[in-house]
N, C-alpha and C positions, 0 to 999 in steps of 0.2 A: 504494500500500500504506500509506504514512504517513497519508493521508487516512482510510482505513478504520480504522486503529488509533486515530487521534484521535477519530473518530466514536464508536467503542466507548467510549473514555475519557469523552467528554462525555456519552454516553448512560448511563453507569454500567455498561457491559458488561465493562469491564476491571477488573482487581484494583484496589481503592481505594489500595493501597500505591504504585501507580505514578503516581498523580495528584499534580500540584503546580502552583502558580500563583505568578507574580511580577508585581506591579504597581509600576512605577517612574514617578514623576512628577518632572520636573526643572524648575527655574525659574531663569532668568538674572536680569539686573537688578543693582541696587546691592548686594543681599545674596543672591547666588545660593545655591541649595540643592537638596536632593533629598529625596524621601520614597519609601520602598520598603516594600511589604507582601509578605510571603512566606507562602503558605499550603501546609501539607503535607496529605497524604491523611488524617492523623489528626485534622485540624481545628486543629492548632497554628498560631498566627499569630505572626510576628515582624515588628515594625514598626521600621524604621530611619529616622531623620531626621538631616539634616546641613545646617548653614547656615555660610556663610563667616564671618559675624560671630562666631559662637561657636567655630567650627572643631573642635567635638567631635561625634562620632557618638553619638546617643542611641538607645537600644534598649529596646523594651518587648515583653513576651510575654503572650499569653493564648490561649484556645482557643474555637473556635466549634462544636466537636464535629462529629459525623458529619452531623447535620441541616444545619448551616451549609455544610459541603462540598457536600452534595447541592443546596442552594439555589444555590450558586455554579455548579455544573455545569448546572443547569437554566437559569440566566441566560445562560450561554455558548451553550447550545443554542438558546434562544429568539432570540438575536441572530444566529444563523447565523455564529458566530465563524470557522468554518473557511472560509467564503466570502469573508471580508474579505481584501484584498490585504495583503502584508507591510508596505507603506508606504502610508498613506492619503493623504498629501499631501506637499508640499515646502515648505521654508522656507530663507531665506538670511539671512546676517548675524546680528544679535542675536536675531532671531526663532527661529533654529534652537536656541537654548538653552532653549526652552520645549517640553517633550515629554511625551507619555504613551506608555508602552510596556507592553503586556500580553503575558505569555508563559505558555503552558500547556504542561505537559510530561507525557509518558507514559514513565516510565523515562528513557532517554537521548534519546528523540525529543521535539523541541520545536516549537512553532508560536508565533511572535511577530508582533505587529502594532504598528507604530509610527505615531504621529500627532504632528504639530507643532501645538501649540495655536494659533499665529498663522500657520499655513501656508495655502497655496492649492492646491487649493480648500478650503473649510471642511471641518472634520472631520464625517463623517456623524453625524446625530442618533442612529442606533442604537448607534454606538460610544460617544458621550457617555452615553447612557442605560445602556449596559452597565457602563461605568466607575462611574457613580453607584450603580448597583445593587450591584455587587461591593463597593464601599467601604461602602455601607450595611450589607450583610451582615457584613462584617468588623468593623465598629465598633458593631454593634447592642448593645442593653442597656447603653448608657452607656460602652462601651469607648472608650478613647482612640484616636485623636483624633476630635473631632467633625467631621462633613463640612464642607468648605470652602464 
């Protein structure tokens, strides 16, 4: 049943007010940090960044509108997001601190996929392309931040 509901959300059949997306990227190393994009059904984007060196959470807000939300939903559908396993690979030690987690919600129901950037096996190309596409949509028209 959850799969059917998420298919409706991704295909645009469910109420747009129920759609939400969170993209979290973490990095370990000497100056660990994280970056999170949160997208609401209205197209509002909240971008959070944090680095150990500065120890302050930075937040920016903008909107990509309904057309941006629709573009994200189409990208999720083209990637067959629902067919991806919850964890794409495994990592140990310091490598486990470098992650990408994409979560799509429909009201209280959520589907999340986690990938370790330096894990084994390598992250599937379709997931990399999906993350790049979503990031490009969220930051289009010169919105901060520029893609890495």
